[in-house]
MARNU-391062 format. One record per residue (C-alpha): residue number from 1; chain; x, y, z. Coordinates in nm, 3 decimals, always signed. Layout:
N
{seq = NUM; mol = A; X = X; Y = Y; Z = Z};
...
//
This chain:
259
{seq = 1; mol = A; X = +0.000; Y = +0.000; Z = +0.000};
{seq = 2; mol = A; X = +0.163; Y = +0.330; Z = -0.107};
{seq = 3; mol = A; X = +0.228; Y = +0.601; Z = +0.148};
{seq = 4; mol = A; X = -0.025; Y = +0.882; Z = +0.143};
{seq = 5; mol = A; X = +0.061; Y = +1.250; Z = +0.153};
{seq = 6; mol = A; X = -0.085; Y = +1.259; Z = +0.504};
{seq = 7; mol = A; X = +0.154; Y = +0.984; Z = +0.614};
{seq = 8; mol = A; X = +0.449; Y = +1.180; Z = +0.476};
{seq = 9; mol = A; X = +0.334; Y = +1.502; Z = +0.642};
{seq = 10; mol = A; X = +0.318; Y = +1.329; Z = +0.978};
{seq = 11; mol = A; X = +0.659; Y = +1.169; Z = +0.926};
{seq = 12; mol = A; X = +0.808; Y = +1.501; Z = +0.812};
{seq = 13; mol = A; X = +0.674; Y = +1.675; Z = +1.124};
{seq = 14; mol = A; X = +0.834; Y = +1.409; Z = +1.340};
{seq = 15; mol = A; X = +1.164; Y = +1.451; Z = +1.155};
{seq = 16; mol = A; X = +1.156; Y = +1.826; Z = +1.209};
{seq = 17; mol = A; X = +1.089; Y = +1.772; Z = +1.578};
{seq = 18; mol = A; X = +1.378; Y = +1.528; Z = +1.616};
{seq = 19; mol = A; X = +1.614; Y = +1.759; Z = +1.431};
{seq = 20; mol = A; X = +1.516; Y = +2.047; Z = +1.661};
{seq = 21; mol = A; X = +1.599; Y = +1.830; Z = +1.960};
{seq = 22; mol = A; X = +1.953; Y = +1.810; Z = +1.831};
{seq = 23; mol = A; X = +1.994; Y = +2.170; Z = +1.712};
{seq = 24; mol = A; X = +1.848; Y = +2.311; Z = +2.034};
{seq = 25; mol = A; X = +2.068; Y = +2.079; Z = +2.240};
{seq = 26; mol = A; X = +1.769; Y = +1.928; Z = +2.417};
{seq = 27; mol = A; X = +1.961; Y = +1.604; Z = +2.385};
{seq = 28; mol = A; X = +2.318; Y = +1.684; Z = +2.486};
{seq = 29; mol = A; X = +2.508; Y = +1.360; Z = +2.525};
{seq = 30; mol = A; X = +2.689; Y = +1.236; Z = +2.217};
{seq = 31; mol = A; X = +2.541; Y = +0.887; Z = +2.232};
{seq = 32; mol = A; X = +2.186; Y = +1.029; Z = +2.239};
{seq = 33; mol = A; X = +2.261; Y = +1.264; Z = +1.950};
{seq = 34; mol = A; X = +2.402; Y = +0.977; Z = +1.748};
{seq = 35; mol = A; X = +2.095; Y = +0.762; Z = +1.821};
{seq = 36; mol = A; X = +1.864; Y = +1.042; Z = +1.710};
{seq = 37; mol = A; X = +2.066; Y = +1.083; Z = +1.392};
{seq = 38; mol = A; X = +2.021; Y = +0.715; Z = +1.310};
{seq = 39; mol = A; X = +1.647; Y = +0.741; Z = +1.384};
{seq = 40; mol = A; X = +1.618; Y = +1.043; Z = +1.153};
{seq = 41; mol = A; X = +1.792; Y = +0.858; Z = +0.872};
{seq = 42; mol = A; X = +1.572; Y = +0.550; Z = +0.914};
{seq = 43; mol = A; X = +1.246; Y = +0.750; Z = +0.918};
{seq = 44; mol = A; X = +1.354; Y = +0.959; Z = +0.618};
{seq = 45; mol = A; X = +1.447; Y = +0.646; Z = +0.421};
{seq = 46; mol = A; X = +1.126; Y = +0.465; Z = +0.511};
{seq = 47; mol = A; X = +0.903; Y = +0.756; Z = +0.408};
{seq = 48; mol = A; X = +1.106; Y = +0.872; Z = +0.108};
{seq = 49; mol = A; X = +1.207; Y = +1.198; Z = +0.271};
{seq = 50; mol = A; X = +1.584; Y = +1.182; Z = +0.217};
{seq = 51; mol = A; X = +1.601; Y = +1.494; Z = -0.003};
{seq = 52; mol = A; X = +1.528; Y = +1.799; Z = +0.209};
{seq = 53; mol = A; X = +1.480; Y = +2.026; Z = -0.093};
{seq = 54; mol = A; X = +1.185; Y = +1.815; Z = -0.203};
{seq = 55; mol = A; X = +1.022; Y = +1.790; Z = +0.137};
{seq = 56; mol = A; X = +0.888; Y = +2.143; Z = +0.185};
{seq = 57; mol = A; X = +0.555; Y = +2.043; Z = +0.033};
{seq = 58; mol = A; X = +0.504; Y = +1.817; Z = +0.336};
{seq = 59; mol = A; X = +0.555; Y = +2.101; Z = +0.581};
{seq = 60; mol = A; X = +0.255; Y = +2.188; Z = +0.799};
{seq = 61; mol = A; X = +0.152; Y = +2.525; Z = +0.939};
{seq = 62; mol = A; X = +0.178; Y = +2.400; Z = +1.295};
{seq = 63; mol = A; X = +0.471; Y = +2.213; Z = +1.447};
{seq = 64; mol = A; X = +0.415; Y = +1.877; Z = +1.609};
{seq = 65; mol = A; X = +0.458; Y = +2.047; Z = +1.951};
{seq = 66; mol = A; X = +0.183; Y = +2.297; Z = +1.866};
{seq = 67; mol = A; X = -0.046; Y = +2.024; Z = +1.738};
{seq = 68; mol = A; X = +0.011; Y = +1.822; Z = +2.053};
{seq = 69; mol = A; X = -0.059; Y = +2.123; Z = +2.275};
{seq = 70; mol = A; X = -0.377; Y = +2.199; Z = +2.083};
{seq = 71; mol = A; X = -0.496; Y = +1.839; Z = +2.111};
{seq = 72; mol = A; X = -0.419; Y = +1.836; Z = +2.481};
{seq = 73; mol = A; X = -0.613; Y = +2.160; Z = +2.525};
{seq = 74; mol = A; X = -0.911; Y = +2.021; Z = +2.333};
{seq = 75; mol = A; X = -0.903; Y = +1.701; Z = +2.539};
{seq = 76; mol = A; X = -0.893; Y = +1.894; Z = +2.866};
{seq = 77; mol = A; X = -1.174; Y = +2.121; Z = +2.746};
{seq = 78; mol = A; X = -1.397; Y = +1.826; Z = +2.655};
{seq = 79; mol = A; X = -1.321; Y = +1.660; Z = +2.988};
{seq = 80; mol = A; X = -1.414; Y = +1.977; Z = +3.174};
{seq = 81; mol = A; X = -1.738; Y = +2.012; Z = +2.978};
{seq = 82; mol = A; X = -1.823; Y = +1.647; Z = +3.041};
{seq = 83; mol = A; X = -1.760; Y = +1.693; Z = +3.413};
{seq = 84; mol = A; X = -2.007; Y = +1.983; Z = +3.423};
{seq = 85; mol = A; X = -2.268; Y = +1.775; Z = +3.238};
{seq = 86; mol = A; X = -2.203; Y = +1.480; Z = +3.469};
{seq = 87; mol = A; X = -2.260; Y = +1.696; Z = +3.777};
{seq = 88; mol = A; X = -2.588; Y = +1.818; Z = +3.632};
{seq = 89; mol = A; X = -2.696; Y = +1.458; Z = +3.572};
{seq = 90; mol = A; X = -2.594; Y = +1.367; Z = +3.925};
{seq = 91; mol = A; X = -2.810; Y = +1.644; Z = +4.067};
{seq = 92; mol = A; X = -3.102; Y = +1.526; Z = +3.852};
{seq = 93; mol = A; X = -3.044; Y = +1.174; Z = +3.979};
{seq = 94; mol = A; X = -3.042; Y = +1.297; Z = +4.338};
{seq = 95; mol = A; X = -3.382; Y = +1.463; Z = +4.286};
{seq = 96; mol = A; X = -3.524; Y = +1.142; Z = +4.136};
{seq = 97; mol = A; X = -3.385; Y = +0.940; Z = +4.426};
{seq = 98; mol = A; X = -3.531; Y = +1.172; Z = +4.690};
{seq = 99; mol = A; X = -3.871; Y = +1.166; Z = +4.521};
{seq = 100; mol = A; X = -3.883; Y = +0.789; Z = +4.482};
{seq = 101; mol = A; X = -3.814; Y = +0.759; Z = +4.108};
{seq = 102; mol = A; X = -3.539; Y = +0.507; Z = +4.156};
{seq = 103; mol = A; X = -3.500; Y = +0.379; Z = +3.799};
{seq = 104; mol = A; X = -3.484; Y = +0.734; Z = +3.670};
{seq = 105; mol = A; X = -3.213; Y = +0.800; Z = +3.927};
{seq = 106; mol = A; X = -3.017; Y = +0.497; Z = +3.805};
{seq = 107; mol = A; X = -3.045; Y = +0.623; Z = +3.448};
{seq = 108; mol = A; X = -2.910; Y = +0.968; Z = +3.538};
{seq = 109; mol = A; X = -2.618; Y = +0.831; Z = +3.736};
{seq = 110; mol = A; X = -2.537; Y = +0.588; Z = +3.454};
{seq = 111; mol = A; X = -2.523; Y = +0.872; Z = +3.201};
{seq = 112; mol = A; X = -2.299; Y = +1.070; Z = +3.435};
{seq = 113; mol = A; X = -2.066; Y = +0.769; Z = +3.468};
{seq = 114; mol = A; X = -2.045; Y = +0.732; Z = +3.089};
{seq = 115; mol = A; X = -1.931; Y = +1.094; Z = +3.057};
{seq = 116; mol = A; X = -1.642; Y = +1.062; Z = +3.303};
{seq = 117; mol = A; X = -1.580; Y = +0.688; Z = +3.300};
{seq = 118; mol = A; X = -1.205; Y = +0.705; Z = +3.369};
{seq = 119; mol = A; X = -1.219; Y = +0.994; Z = +3.613};
{seq = 120; mol = A; X = -1.194; Y = +0.962; Z = +3.990};
{seq = 121; mol = A; X = -1.503; Y = +1.185; Z = +4.002};
{seq = 122; mol = A; X = -1.711; Y = +0.889; Z = +3.884};
{seq = 123; mol = A; X = -1.672; Y = +0.729; Z = +4.228};
{seq = 124; mol = A; X = -1.948; Y = +0.958; Z = +4.357};
{seq = 125; mol = A; X = -2.181; Y = +0.859; Z = +4.075};
{seq = 126; mol = A; X = -2.123; Y = +0.488; Z = +4.133};
{seq = 127; mol = A; X = -2.188; Y = +0.534; Z = +4.504};
{seq = 128; mol = A; X = -2.510; Y = +0.726; Z = +4.440};
{seq = 129; mol = A; X = -2.624; Y = +0.469; Z = +4.187};
{seq = 130; mol = A; X = -2.567; Y = +0.203; Z = +4.452};
{seq = 131; mol = A; X = -2.817; Y = +0.388; Z = +4.673};
{seq = 132; mol = A; X = -3.074; Y = +0.376; Z = +4.393};
{seq = 133; mol = A; X = -3.008; Y = +0.006; Z = +4.335};
{seq = 134; mol = A; X = -3.066; Y = -0.059; Z = +4.705};
{seq = 135; mol = A; X = -3.406; Y = +0.104; Z = +4.674};
{seq = 136; mol = A; X = -3.479; Y = -0.117; Z = +4.372};
{seq = 137; mol = A; X = -3.379; Y = -0.426; Z = +4.577};
{seq = 138; mol = A; X = -3.094; Y = -0.492; Z = +4.333};
{seq = 139; mol = A; X = -2.840; Y = -0.552; Z = +4.605};
{seq = 140; mol = A; X = -2.574; Y = -0.730; Z = +4.400};
{seq = 141; mol = A; X = -2.561; Y = -0.439; Z = +4.156};
{seq = 142; mol = A; X = -2.538; Y = -0.201; Z = +4.451};
{seq = 143; mol = A; X = -2.251; Y = -0.403; Z = +4.595};
{seq = 144; mol = A; X = -2.070; Y = -0.399; Z = +4.262};
{seq = 145; mol = A; X = -2.106; Y = -0.021; Z = +4.232};
{seq = 146; mol = A; X = -1.971; Y = +0.027; Z = +4.585};
{seq = 147; mol = A; X = -1.667; Y = -0.185; Z = +4.500};
{seq = 148; mol = A; X = -1.603; Y = +0.020; Z = +4.186};
{seq = 149; mol = A; X = -1.639; Y = +0.346; Z = +4.380};
{seq = 150; mol = A; X = -1.387; Y = +0.223; Z = +4.637};
{seq = 151; mol = A; X = -1.146; Y = +0.110; Z = +4.365};
{seq = 152; mol = A; X = -1.162; Y = +0.456; Z = +4.206};
{seq = 153; mol = A; X = -1.128; Y = +0.638; Z = +4.536};
{seq = 154; mol = A; X = -0.990; Y = +0.420; Z = +4.819};
{seq = 155; mol = A; X = -1.042; Y = +0.706; Z = +5.067};
{seq = 156; mol = A; X = -1.412; Y = +0.750; Z = +4.995};
{seq = 157; mol = A; X = -1.573; Y = +0.691; Z = +5.335};
{seq = 158; mol = A; X = -1.931; Y = +0.708; Z = +5.207};
{seq = 159; mol = A; X = -1.864; Y = +0.425; Z = +4.961};
{seq = 160; mol = A; X = -1.743; Y = +0.200; Z = +5.244};
{seq = 161; mol = A; X = -2.046; Y = +0.291; Z = +5.455};
{seq = 162; mol = A; X = -2.284; Y = +0.225; Z = +5.168};
{seq = 163; mol = A; X = -2.118; Y = -0.109; Z = +5.104};
{seq = 164; mol = A; X = -2.160; Y = -0.184; Z = +5.473};
{seq = 165; mol = A; X = -2.533; Y = -0.118; Z = +5.439};
{seq = 166; mol = A; X = -2.556; Y = -0.347; Z = +5.136};
{seq = 167; mol = A; X = -2.367; Y = -0.619; Z = +5.319};
{seq = 168; mol = A; X = -2.624; Y = -0.594; Z = +5.599};
{seq = 169; mol = A; X = -2.898; Y = -0.663; Z = +5.349};
{seq = 170; mol = A; X = -2.702; Y = -0.959; Z = +5.213};
{seq = 171; mol = A; X = -2.641; Y = -1.099; Z = +5.565};
{seq = 172; mol = A; X = -2.265; Y = -1.041; Z = +5.534};
{seq = 173; mol = A; X = -2.221; Y = -0.919; Z = +5.890};
{seq = 174; mol = A; X = -1.841; Y = -0.950; Z = +5.920};
{seq = 175; mol = A; X = -1.791; Y = -0.771; Z = +5.591};
{seq = 176; mol = A; X = -2.038; Y = -0.504; Z = +5.697};
{seq = 177; mol = A; X = -1.844; Y = -0.453; Z = +6.018};
{seq = 178; mol = A; X = -1.522; Y = -0.416; Z = +5.821};
{seq = 179; mol = A; X = -1.677; Y = -0.159; Z = +5.591};
{seq = 180; mol = A; X = -1.810; Y = +0.059; Z = +5.871};
{seq = 181; mol = A; X = -1.476; Y = +0.026; Z = +6.052};
{seq = 182; mol = A; X = -1.298; Y = +0.160; Z = +5.745};
{seq = 183; mol = A; X = -1.556; Y = +0.436; Z = +5.694};
{seq = 184; mol = A; X = -1.513; Y = +0.550; Z = +6.054};
{seq = 185; mol = A; X = -1.135; Y = +0.535; Z = +6.018};
{seq = 186; mol = A; X = -1.161; Y = +0.776; Z = +5.726};
{seq = 187; mol = A; X = -1.418; Y = +1.001; Z = +5.895};
{seq = 188; mol = A; X = -1.370; Y = +0.960; Z = +6.274};
{seq = 189; mol = A; X = -1.629; Y = +1.229; Z = +6.356};
{seq = 190; mol = A; X = -1.913; Y = +1.068; Z = +6.160};
{seq = 191; mol = A; X = -2.173; Y = +0.971; Z = +6.420};
{seq = 192; mol = A; X = -2.383; Y = +0.760; Z = +6.182};
{seq = 193; mol = A; X = -2.085; Y = +0.539; Z = +6.095};
{seq = 194; mol = A; X = -1.996; Y = +0.500; Z = +6.461};
{seq = 195; mol = A; X = -2.348; Y = +0.404; Z = +6.563};
{seq = 196; mol = A; X = -2.376; Y = +0.151; Z = +6.281};
{seq = 197; mol = A; X = -2.044; Y = -0.006; Z = +6.375};
{seq = 198; mol = A; X = -2.128; Y = -0.019; Z = +6.745};
{seq = 199; mol = A; X = -2.464; Y = -0.178; Z = +6.671};
{seq = 200; mol = A; X = -2.314; Y = -0.448; Z = +6.450};
{seq = 201; mol = A; X = -2.040; Y = -0.525; Z = +6.705};
{seq = 202; mol = A; X = -2.293; Y = -0.547; Z = +6.986};
{seq = 203; mol = A; X = -2.528; Y = -0.775; Z = +6.793};
{seq = 204; mol = A; X = -2.241; Y = -1.006; Z = +6.696};
{seq = 205; mol = A; X = -2.114; Y = -1.007; Z = +7.054};
{seq = 206; mol = A; X = -2.459; Y = -1.095; Z = +7.190};
{seq = 207; mol = A; X = -2.496; Y = -1.373; Z = +6.936};
{seq = 208; mol = A; X = -2.801; Y = -1.206; Z = +6.784};
{seq = 209; mol = A; X = -2.637; Y = -1.232; Z = +6.442};
{seq = 210; mol = A; X = -2.354; Y = -1.458; Z = +6.336};
{seq = 211; mol = A; X = -2.018; Y = -1.305; Z = +6.255};
{seq = 212; mol = A; X = -2.069; Y = -1.461; Z = +5.912};
{seq = 213; mol = A; X = -2.370; Y = -1.614; Z = +5.740};
{seq = 214; mol = A; X = -2.740; Y = -1.535; Z = +5.783};
{seq = 215; mol = A; X = -2.892; Y = -1.402; Z = +6.102};
{seq = 216; mol = A; X = -3.038; Y = -1.666; Z = +6.337};
{seq = 217; mol = A; X = -3.362; Y = -1.464; Z = +6.359};
{seq = 218; mol = A; X = -3.430; Y = -1.469; Z = +5.988};
{seq = 219; mol = A; X = -3.694; Y = -1.712; Z = +5.869};
{seq = 220; mol = A; X = -3.567; Y = -1.962; Z = +5.617};
{seq = 221; mol = A; X = -3.205; Y = -1.858; Z = +5.674};
{seq = 222; mol = A; X = -3.247; Y = -1.515; Z = +5.510};
{seq = 223; mol = A; X = -3.177; Y = -1.179; Z = +5.660};
{seq = 224; mol = A; X = -3.423; Y = -1.028; Z = +5.900};
{seq = 225; mol = A; X = -3.617; Y = -0.735; Z = +5.755};
{seq = 226; mol = A; X = -3.392; Y = -0.432; Z = +5.733};
{seq = 227; mol = A; X = -3.069; Y = -0.633; Z = +5.761};
{seq = 228; mol = A; X = -2.923; Y = -0.732; Z = +6.100};
{seq = 229; mol = A; X = -3.117; Y = -0.452; Z = +6.265};
{seq = 230; mol = A; X = -3.461; Y = -0.559; Z = +6.153};
{seq = 231; mol = A; X = -3.522; Y = -0.818; Z = +6.424};
{seq = 232; mol = A; X = -3.597; Y = -0.747; Z = +6.792};
{seq = 233; mol = A; X = -3.930; Y = -0.578; Z = +6.789};
{seq = 234; mol = A; X = -3.931; Y = -0.448; Z = +6.435};
{seq = 235; mol = A; X = -3.629; Y = -0.226; Z = +6.425};
{seq = 236; mol = A; X = -3.323; Y = -0.077; Z = +6.583};
{seq = 237; mol = A; X = -3.328; Y = -0.026; Z = +6.961};
{seq = 238; mol = A; X = -3.301; Y = +0.311; Z = +7.128};
{seq = 239; mol = A; X = -2.940; Y = +0.409; Z = +7.185};
{seq = 240; mol = A; X = -2.888; Y = +0.702; Z = +7.415};
{seq = 241; mol = A; X = -3.246; Y = +0.813; Z = +7.356};
{seq = 242; mol = A; X = -3.206; Y = +0.788; Z = +6.978};
{seq = 243; mol = A; X = -3.423; Y = +0.542; Z = +6.789};
{seq = 244; mol = A; X = -3.200; Y = +0.444; Z = +6.500};
{seq = 245; mol = A; X = -3.473; Y = +0.249; Z = +6.326};
{seq = 246; mol = A; X = -3.690; Y = +0.558; Z = +6.300};
{seq = 247; mol = A; X = -3.393; Y = +0.771; Z = +6.207};
{seq = 248; mol = A; X = -3.281; Y = +0.550; Z = +5.919};
{seq = 249; mol = A; X = -3.633; Y = +0.523; Z = +5.784};
{seq = 250; mol = A; X = -3.676; Y = +0.899; Z = +5.786};
{seq = 251; mol = A; X = -3.662; Y = +1.025; Z = +5.423};
{seq = 252; mol = A; X = -3.514; Y = +1.359; Z = +5.529};
{seq = 253; mol = A; X = -3.229; Y = +1.185; Z = +5.709};
{seq = 254; mol = A; X = -3.165; Y = +0.949; Z = +5.419};
{seq = 255; mol = A; X = -3.157; Y = +1.241; Z = +5.177};
{seq = 256; mol = A; X = -2.864; Y = +1.382; Z = +5.371};
{seq = 257; mol = A; X = -2.664; Y = +1.074; Z = +5.276};
{seq = 258; mol = A; X = -2.685; Y = +1.161; Z = +4.907};
{seq = 259; mol = A; X = -2.427; Y = +1.395; Z = +4.755};
//
């Protein structure tokens, strides 16, 4: 297949760049200069660019450095625009989640993720989508999203806490304990994380739930309603005058957990 004019223009730009590295003494050691000289000869021979006087027609208006800078600028601009759009979608998803439109919330968070797939910012969107999946009773999907959020941001306390909540629903008490332990380690002042961890530790200590496997209270070996806290009179006990069962079922309180 013959070389196109575009191929030769690209090759010529690279040659000009390599030659400037030598003339501007960017590469100073003799061995490096010699290696570049060999590379220049090989590229010129391969692309039929040995005769400099005939190569001007392959010259471009912009140098390869300028083209690279422009491409980098365009990439950064698109990324910034996508981040803005993703944040807007996240806010839309949060509204859907608060108002009980859980599938619509999932759709918004998914679109936000697609826009910034390789960005650390997507950890928030995965974590929020996990909350929507929990509401849809799709606990395995929620667990997967929490794991992805943690992988993207290992210091994301909310992702660990949300995973701890999912593990409760899946009767994974030891794993839930580990998640809330990590969340509290990252945010030592977070009272909700502390209370959750203390409750799990106390229930395991009292033998009310096993350290692994399903809760003894649950009929048919499944989790008691509401995870490990759903047994014993229909909800969490009062701790220090605070009824955690009522608190966690309060929509206003749950809304605070959403970014």
